[in-house]
N, C-alpha and C positions, 0 to 999 in steps of 0.2 A: 504494500500500500504506500502511496506517495502523498506527501502533503501538497505537492504541486507537480503537474496540473491536477485538476479535480479528478478523483477516482470515483466514478458513479457506479453503483451496482447495476449490472446488466438487466436484472429482472424487475427493476423499479422504473416505471415510465417517468419521463420528464414532465414537468408542469406545462400544460398546453395553453392555458388561458393567459391573458395579459397579466404580467406580474404586478403584485400590489406593493404599495409603499410600506405598509405596515405601520402600526402605532407605537412601535418600540422606541424608547428614548435611550439609546445606548451607542457607544462608540465601538469600533471594531475591537480595540483592546479590551474594552469592558465586556463585550459579548464573549470573547475568547475566555476571559477570566470566569465569567458566569458558567460557561459550559464545563470548564475544568473543575470549578468548585462543586457544581452539581454532581459530576461524576465521582469526585472524592467523597461527597456526602452520601451518595447512593451506595457506594462500596461499603462505607462505614455502617450505614443503616442495615444493609443486607447481611453484613458479616461475611461476605464472599469477596474474594480478590477480584480486582478489576485492573487490567493492564493492556499493554500494546496499543495505547491510545494514539490515533492519528486523526488530526483535523485536516481534511483534504478540501482544497478550493483552488480557484484560479488566481488568488491573491499572491503576488510575488513582489520582489523589491521594486518599488516605484509604481506599482499598480495595486491600489487599494479598492478600486471600483471596476473590476473586469466586466466585460460584456456578458459573460455567463456568471451570475452571482451565486450559483448553486454551491452548497456545502454538504459534505458527508462526514460524519464522525464515526470512525471505526474503532472497536475495542473488543477485548475478550472479557467475559464475566461468567463465573460459575461454569466454566467449560464451554460456553457458547461464544461463537464469533458473531459479533453484533455490528450492524451498520444502521445509522439513523441518517437518511438523506433528506434534505429539504431544499427546494428551489422555488418556492411559492412567491418569495418577495424579491423586489428589485435591487436590494442591497445585501451584500454578504453579511453585514452585522445583523440585519433583520432575520436572515435565515439561521444564523448561529443562535440568536436569541430564541427563535422558535424551537430549536433543538434543546436549548436549556430548559424550556418549559415542558417539552416532551419527557425529558429526564426527571424533572420535578414531579410530573404526573406519575412516573413509576415509583417515586419516593412516597407519594400519597397512597398508591396501591399497597406498598409495604406497610404503611401505618395502619391502614384500614382493612387490609386483606391478609394474604399470606405470601410467603416466598414462592409457593407453587403458582399462585395467580400471576405474580410478576414474571416468573419463568415462562408461563404460557403466553403472556403478552409479548415477551421478547421473541417467541418462536417466529412470529412474522418478520421481525427484524433479522433473526438468525438465518432465515432461509435465503438471504441475499448474498450470493457468492461474490467474492472479490474478483474484479476483472483480471487481476494478475495471476489468480490461481485457476481460472476457468480453462478446462481442457477442451480440445476440439471435439466435434461430434464423433469423429473417427476414433479418437483415443477413448472417449467415454463408452462407445458401443463396441469397441474391440476390433475395429477395422484397420488394416494397414494403409499406408499412403497410396499404394498402387491398386488396392482392391476397388472393384466396381460393383458395389452392392445394388440390389434391386430394392424396391419398397418392401417386398415380402421378406427379404433378408434383414432389412433394417428392423422391421417389426419383430422378427424372430429373435434377433440379438437383444432388442429392447425387453422382450418378455423374459428372456434368460437372465438378464442383468437385474430386472425388477424383482426377481425372486429373492435376492439378497439385499437390494437397495431400499425396498419399501420399509417404512417404519414399523409396520405390523410384523415384519419378518426379520427384525434385527438390524435393519438399516436406519436411515434417518430422513427427516424432511429435506435436509440439504442434499443428500445423495439422490433422493428421488427427484428433486427439482432439477438437478444437473442432468439426470437421465432423461427427464421429460424434455428439457431444452435441447439435448443432443438429438433425440428422435425427431423433434419438430424441425431442427436445422437440416438433418439428414434427408427427411422427406421433402423439404423445400428444395433441396439440391438435386436429389435423384428423381423426384416426381412421384406421384401416387399412382398405383396401378389398380 
C-alpha cells in the first residue's frame, strides 16, 4: 500500500455524483490528526492491536488540493485487513474527516454493542482487497499465461476453487470475493458460451 498516489480498493466504486463541499471545519493536518487519534482510541477501546496504518491520497509535496481528492485509510485490526475509502467530498481534508467519523461510529458500536458486532461491521471493509496484492484472473483460477480457456473451463476451475475458498467451507469472504472477481474478468475476456 502506498501513501501516494491514492491506492483505491478495486471492489469499491468511485463516487459518481458531483462532489460536495462538506460542512467540516478542519485543516488537512487537523483531519490527519483526527483520523490517527480515532484509530488509536479505537484500538484502545477494543483491546485489539491495530497496525500497518497507511493514509493513501493524491496529496504530495506542493499539492494539497489534487484533482482527485479521494482518500483511503488502510490498516490491520484483530487479524483483519481493513480499508475505509471515501471520495464523496471535494477536498481531501473533508474526506479524511468523514473517515474519522466512520471510525468514531465503530467506537460507538463498541460502547453500545459488542466486539462481535464491530467485527461484523468491518467485514464489509475487510472484503476490499489491496490493489497491490490482487492476483490476475489466470493466477486466481489456476491458468497458465499460455492457456486458452473456454467459458466452460473457467466455470469448472471456479467451482473447484470455490470448494475451499467459500467461507462456509473454511475459506473467507476475501478469498471468495477475489475468486468471484477472477471469474467475472475471465468470462469478460474469453466470452460466455
